[in-house]
MARZATI-652725 format. One line per 8 residues: their letters; for each residue x negated, y negated, z negated of C-alpha. Coordinates in nm, 4 decimals. Each point is the difference from the previous one (the first is absolute). Layout:
BEGIN
A = X,Y,Z  ... .
This chain:
BEGIN
MDSIGGAL = -2.2940,4.6320,1.1856  0.2805,0.0144,-0.2672  -0.2251,-0.1506,-0.2669  -0.0563,-0.2978,0.2186  0.3726,-0.0604,0.0595  0.0520,0.0437,-0.3758  -0.2818,-0.2517,-0.0815  0.1392,-0.2516,0.2474 .
STAFMYIL = 0.3544,0.0222,-0.1579  -0.1449,-0.0191,-0.3445  -0.2029,-0.3190,0.1026  0.3169,-0.1456,0.1655  0.2048,0.0585,-0.3312  -0.2794,-0.1553,-0.2080  0.0051,-0.3092,0.2387  0.3736,-0.0183,-0.0090 .
AAALMFGV = 0.0103,0.0330,-0.3863  -0.2632,-0.2735,-0.0360  0.1904,-0.2302,0.2234  0.3211,0.0588,-0.2072  -0.1782,-0.0230,-0.3195  -0.1984,-0.3150,0.0702  0.1526,-0.1718,0.3179  0.3578,-0.0223,-0.1053 .
PLMTLSSN = -0.0663,-0.1422,-0.3474  -0.2517,-0.2475,0.1489  0.2456,-0.1104,0.2568  0.2797,-0.0419,-0.2649  -0.2393,-0.1791,-0.2365  -0.1293,-0.2425,0.2602  0.3589,-0.0722,0.1121  0.1055,-0.0709,-0.3536 .
NDDIAQMS = -0.2996,-0.2422,-0.0406  0.1036,-0.1753,0.3200  0.3643,-0.0292,-0.1224  -0.1228,-0.1413,-0.3384  -0.2383,-0.2436,0.1742  0.2841,-0.1092,0.2332  0.2412,-0.0819,-0.2806  -0.2652,-0.1755,-0.2032 .
LQAQTQEF = -0.0952,-0.2229,0.3101  0.3535,-0.0742,0.0800  0.0592,-0.1164,-0.3687  -0.3238,-0.2102,-0.0004  0.1013,-0.1575,0.3401  0.3498,-0.0778,-0.1115  -0.1257,-0.1600,-0.3198  -0.2600,-0.2096,0.1839 .
VDTVATTG = 0.2707,-0.1315,0.2472  0.2487,-0.0546,-0.2790  -0.2479,-0.2029,-0.1998  -0.0919,-0.2189,0.2898  0.3726,-0.0528,0.0893  0.1006,-0.0952,-0.3607  -0.2974,-0.2400,-0.0554  -0.0227,-0.1453,0.3501 .
VLTEADYA = -0.3797,0.0185,-0.0099  -0.2378,0.2545,0.1613  -0.3460,-0.0347,-0.1689  -0.3262,0.1441,0.1140  -0.0363,0.1693,-0.3496  0.3418,0.1689,0.0283  -0.0876,0.1342,0.3591  -0.3282,0.1252,-0.1265 .
AFEQAASA = 0.1513,0.1690,-0.2975  0.2608,0.1570,0.2409  -0.2707,0.1166,0.2439  -0.1870,0.1646,-0.3001  0.3187,0.1704,-0.1380  0.0980,0.1214,0.3444  -0.3381,0.1677,0.0475  -0.0286,0.1329,-0.3508 .
DGTAKEIE = 0.0688,0.3664,0.1000  -0.3218,-0.0136,0.1964  0.1212,-0.0266,0.3488  -0.0531,-0.3129,0.2185  0.3145,-0.1814,0.0846  0.1012,-0.2326,0.2920  0.1992,-0.2877,-0.1280  0.2054,-0.2254,0.2312 .
MGISILDE = 0.1921,-0.2955,-0.1266  0.2386,-0.2524,0.1570  0.1781,-0.2988,-0.0990  0.3053,-0.1258,0.1945  -0.0068,-0.3738,-0.0928  0.3484,-0.1789,0.0181  -0.0452,-0.3185,0.1877  0.3006,-0.1943,-0.1105 .
NPGKKVTQ = 0.1004,-0.2993,0.2153  0.3581,-0.0870,-0.1119  -0.0078,-0.3681,0.0876  -0.0618,0.0492,0.3743  0.3078,-0.0699,0.1986  0.0925,0.1306,0.3386  0.1724,-0.2965,0.1573  0.0567,0.1539,0.3378 .
ANPTKYGE = 0.2727,0.2686,-0.0884  0.1194,-0.1044,-0.3325  -0.1122,-0.2882,-0.1926  0.0916,0.1372,-0.3386  -0.1952,0.3290,0.0425  -0.3237,0.0347,-0.1839  -0.2940,0.1758,0.1347  -0.0585,0.3664,-0.0864 .
NVSYSIFS = -0.2555,0.1462,-0.2424  -0.2908,0.1574,0.1671  -0.2595,0.2389,-0.1540  -0.3559,0.0626,0.1216  -0.2265,0.2700,-0.1165  -0.3727,0.0333,-0.1215  -0.1626,0.3238,-0.0351  -0.2808,0.1681,-0.1918 .
SQIEETLS = -0.2999,-0.1658,0.1591  0.1597,-0.3558,-0.0372  0.1084,0.0772,-0.3550  -0.3444,0.1253,-0.0986  -0.1795,-0.2962,0.1579  0.2270,-0.2350,-0.1907  -0.0391,0.1842,-0.3180  -0.3756,-0.0079,0.0376 .
QNGRIALK = 0.0072,-0.3782,0.0691  0.2610,-0.1094,-0.2507  0.0286,0.2913,-0.2386  0.3842,-0.0213,0.0000  0.2924,-0.0188,0.2354  0.3257,-0.1717,-0.1134  0.3207,0.1444,0.1364  0.3373,-0.1817,0.0197 .
QGDNFSVS = 0.3400,0.1325,-0.0790  0.1117,0.2033,0.2876  -0.3469,0.1048,0.1195  -0.0302,0.3764,0.0649  -0.3136,0.1853,-0.1394  -0.0713,0.3479,0.1258  -0.2735,0.2565,-0.0574  -0.0764,0.3251,0.1761 .
VKNKYPTL = -0.2720,0.2392,-0.1337  -0.1107,0.3300,0.1488  -0.3086,0.2280,-0.0567  -0.2799,-0.0492,0.2513  -0.1279,0.3497,0.0069  0.1815,0.3307,-0.0239  0.0426,0.1524,-0.3446  -0.0686,0.3757,-0.0768 .
GDTLNNFF = 0.3904,0.0519,0.0329  -0.0112,-0.1615,0.3518  -0.2871,0.2201,0.1083  0.1518,0.3271,-0.1242  0.3445,-0.0899,0.1615  -0.1788,-0.0635,0.3179  -0.1740,0.3303,-0.0172  0.3071,0.2022,-0.0936 .
YSVPQSAA = 0.2698,-0.1736,0.1808  -0.1953,-0.1686,0.2890  0.1214,-0.3449,-0.0929  -0.2017,-0.2838,0.1593  -0.1765,-0.2373,-0.2340  0.1442,-0.3047,0.1735  0.3629,0.1331,-0.0403  0.0437,-0.1042,-0.3622 .
YSIAAHAS = -0.1609,-0.1353,-0.3073  0.0557,0.1944,-0.3195  -0.0818,-0.2964,-0.2103  0.1701,-0.3126,0.1191  0.2143,-0.2695,-0.1504  0.1978,-0.3112,0.1065  0.1743,-0.2748,-0.1958  0.1575,-0.3254,0.0799 .
AYCTVNGD = 0.1741,-0.2802,-0.1847  0.1303,-0.3364,0.0288  -0.1470,-0.2728,-0.2087  0.2429,-0.1148,-0.2635  -0.1807,-0.3102,-0.1255  -0.2286,-0.2666,0.1391  -0.3588,0.0688,-0.0784  -0.2002,-0.2592,-0.1921 .
LSN = -0.3721,-0.0335,0.0610  -0.0541,-0.2616,-0.2668  -0.1052,0.2426,-0.2704 .
């Protein structure tokens, strides 16, 4: 009977040693890979948004290049874009309250599906100075780091995305579609 208890404790020690030798480094490595992918995605997203904001034009080619760069690490990404368009109406007077008061500026927003539809039809979208362009990107599927964290820490997959980025900027120039 003593040899069975000794064999079980030896087997348990081997399993524990294997988990420590392989599990911990794998978890650390996958977590580091997720951190690197996160920083890279945030930099790419910020660069894309800044380019659109400083040129005033969103092109289909620029968006396709951003999509490809965002998914370069081999994971599928979900990209959501939004443009808050400044609809200036300074000449509209409000005569009931104060005849010298001008109308207020109003913004309206268009989102990914409308942006992608316009890009596929026209190939470009011109922004005006004061328009806000924003992009959010997150991974569609869990990474190895997400899976290991879920296994060891019981974190639900829907709780957080390990690879996600967001950037937003106001357009500083009026976009020109003539070229």
